[in-house]
C-alpha positions in Angstrom: 37.1 72.0 133.6 33.4 73.7 133.9 30.8 73.0 136.2 27.7 72.8 136.0 25.9 76.2 137.1 23.7 75.7 139.9 19.6 75.2 139.8 18.1 78.3 140.8 15.7 76.9 143.1 12.1 78.5 143.3 9.9 78.3 145.8 6.3 76.6 145.5 4.4 78.9 147.7 5.9 82.3 148.7 4.6 84.7 151.0 4.8 88.0 152.4 3.6 89.8 155.3 4.2 93.5 153.9 5.2 95.9 157.1 6.1 99.6 157.2 3.2 101.0 155.2 1.6 103.6 157.9 5.0 104.6 159.3 6.5 105.3 155.9 3.5 107.5 155.4 4.6 109.2 158.8 8.2 109.6 157.7 7.1 111.5 154.1 5.1 113.5 156.8 1.6 112.0 155.4 -1.6 110.7 156.9 -0.8 106.9 158.0 -2.8 105.3 155.7 -2.3 107.0 152.7 1.2 104.7 152.6 -0.6 101.9 151.4 -1.7 103.6 148.4 2.2 103.6 147.8 2.1 99.9 149.5 -0.4 99.3 146.8 1.7 100.5 143.6 5.4 98.4 145.1 2.7 95.1 145.0 1.6 95.8 141.4 5.6 96.1 140.5 6.6 92.9 142.1 3.4 90.7 141.7 4.4 89.7 138.0 8.0 89.5 138.8 6.9 86.6 141.5 5.1 84.4 138.8 7.0 85.1 136.0 9.9 83.9 138.0 7.6 80.3 138.3 6.1 80.8 141.5 2.6 78.5 141.5 1.4 79.7 145.0 2.0 83.9 145.8 0.5 84.7 149.1 0.1 88.2 150.5 -1.7 89.2 153.8 -3.4 92.4 152.9 -5.0 93.2 156.1 -5.4 91.4 159.1 -8.8 90.9 161.5 -7.6 93.0 164.1 -6.7 96.0 161.2 -10.5 95.6 160.4 -11.4 96.4 163.9 -9.1 98.5 165.7 -7.6 100.8 163.3 -9.2 104.3 162.7 -12.3 104.2 160.7 -10.7 106.6 157.8 -7.6 104.1 158.1 -10.0 100.7 157.1 -12.2 103.2 154.5 -9.7 104.0 152.7 -7.9 99.8 152.7 -11.5 99.2 151.4 -11.4 101.8 148.6 -7.9 100.1 147.7 -9.4 96.5 147.8 -12.2 97.7 146.0 -10.3 99.5 142.7 -7.6 96.3 142.6 -10.2 93.6 142.4 -12.0 95.8 139.7 -9.0 95.9 138.1 -7.9 91.9 138.5 -10.8 91.0 137.3 -10.2 92.5 133.7 -6.2 92.2 133.8 -4.8 90.5 130.7 -1.5 88.9 132.7 -4.4 87.2 135.3 -5.9 85.9 132.4 -3.0 84.9 129.9 -1.4 83.5 133.0 -4.0 81.5 134.1 -3.4 82.8 137.8 -6.6 82.0 140.1 -7.6 84.6 142.8 -8.2 83.5 146.0 -8.8 85.6 149.0 -9.3 83.9 152.8 -10.7 85.3 156.3 -13.7 86.8 157.5 -13.8 89.6 154.7 -17.4 87.8 153.8 -19.1 88.8 157.0 -16.9 91.9 157.9 -16.7 94.0 154.2 -19.6 96.2 153.2 -21.8 94.0 150.7 -20.4 96.1 147.3 -16.8 95.4 148.3 -17.7 91.6 149.1 -19.5 91.0 145.8 -16.4 92.7 143.2 -13.7 90.5 145.0 -16.6 87.7 144.7 -16.5 88.3 141.1 -12.8 88.3 140.9 -12.5 84.6 142.2 -16.0 83.6 139.8 -13.7 84.5 136.5 -10.9 83.1 137.8 -12.4 79.7 139.3 -11.1 77.8 136.3 -7.6 78.6 136.5 -4.7 76.4 137.5 -1.2 77.9 136.9 -0.9 79.6 139.5 -2.6 81.3 142.5 -3.1 84.7 144.1 -4.4 84.6 147.8 -5.1 87.5 149.7 -5.5 87.5 153.3 -8.2 89.9 153.8 -9.2 89.9 157.8 -7.8 87.3 158.6 -6.6 85.5 161.7 -4.5 82.7 162.0 -4.9 81.7 165.6 -9.3 82.1 164.8 -8.0 80.2 162.4 -6.9 77.4 164.5 -9.2 77.4 167.1 -12.6 77.3 164.4 -10.0 74.2 163.0 -9.8 72.6 166.4 -13.4 72.7 167.2 -14.7 71.3 163.8 -11.8 68.5 164.4 -13.5 67.7 168.0 -16.8 67.4 166.7 -16.1 65.0 163.9 -13.9 63.2 166.4 -17.1 62.8 168.5 -18.7 61.5 166.4 -16.2 58.7 165.2 -13.5 60.2 162.6 -9.9 59.1 164.0 -7.7 61.9 164.6 -5.0 63.2 162.1 -2.9 66.0 160.9 -5.1 65.8 157.4 -8.2 66.1 159.2 -7.1 68.8 161.4 -5.8 71.1 157.8 -8.6 70.2 156.4 -11.3 72.5 158.6 -8.6 75.4 158.4 -9.3 78.6 155.5 -5.7 77.5 154.5 -7.1 74.2 153.6 -6.3 74.2 150.1 -2.9 75.7 149.7 0.3 73.7 150.2 3.5 74.8 152.8 5.2 78.1 152.9 8.3 77.7 151.5 9.9 81.0 152.0 8.4 83.7 154.3 9.1 87.3 153.5 8.2 90.3 155.7 9.1 93.3 155.6 9.5 96.8 158.2 12.3 95.8 160.3 10.6 94.1 163.4 11.5 90.4 162.6 8.3 88.6 164.0 5.3 86.4 162.4 1.6 88.1 163.1 -1.6 87.0 164.8 -0.7 83.3 164.2 -0.3 83.8 160.4 -1.1 80.3 158.7 0.7 79.0 161.2 -0.4 75.6 160.0 1.6 76.1 157.0 4.3 78.0 157.5 5.7 75.0 159.8 8.8 74.3 158.2 8.3 77.7 156.1 12.2 79.3 155.6 12.3 83.6 157.1 13.2 86.2 155.5 12.9 89.8 157.5 14.1 92.6 155.5 14.9 96.3 157.2 12.9 97.8 155.1 9.7 99.2 154.8 6.9 97.8 152.7 6.7 101.0 150.1 10.9 101.4 150.1 10.8 97.6 148.9 12.0 97.7 145.8 12.0 94.7 142.4 15.8 94.7 143.4 15.6 94.2 147.4 12.9 91.0 146.1 15.3 89.7 144.1 17.9 89.9 146.5 15.4 87.9 148.6 15.1 85.1 146.7 19.0 85.0 145.9 19.0 84.5 149.6 16.5 81.8 149.3 18.3 80.3 146.4 21.5 79.6 148.6 20.0 78.4 151.4 19.4 74.5 152.6 16.9 72.6 153.0 17.2 69.4 156.0 13.6 69.2 157.1 14.8 67.4 160.3 17.5 65.1 158.7 
């Protein structure tokens, strides 16, 4: 007797915290910031697999606000140059346009990044703004804690004006207001934790996966292994 093949579960919203770039560089006796270049190559290899398998929303934490403000000027400059290159390439990327991928940047990048890079990121968003098949979200100079605090402040002002408090009201004041809940979050780097409230509202019921691999060593096969792990989990949502 044959049994039906179990349907493959694909997360609607997948997020990755790509930790371990600097440690990878130091392990290879390189300047710490050079690990980001290898990490960027890794991102490119995994990105197409993510959307080809049917993920609709993919979010990646590219730089926290703390990273921008506390890391060495050399590392920050290196990362900014990587962002400049990446977004310039995304503007004319055939895969992006063929698959109708909408690009979005979330965080305080407009306030903190140099004007030249802000304009390039904005152009990538503008040329894809009408796409609705897939969504690629870069978290740049983002702080989940600050996002929540500002949302609470805005919500409090609306309550004072007579608006009734609700979870929907709070969510609409978050920078992540347009994003659905994160179904699956992968963090590399061997340090199983979340950082600075990363999408704290959107990850309330998220399935977590921690890999000991540093991000530049996290291969396509490692990614498929993580997705297979997700596929075999059961969600109960308190039932």
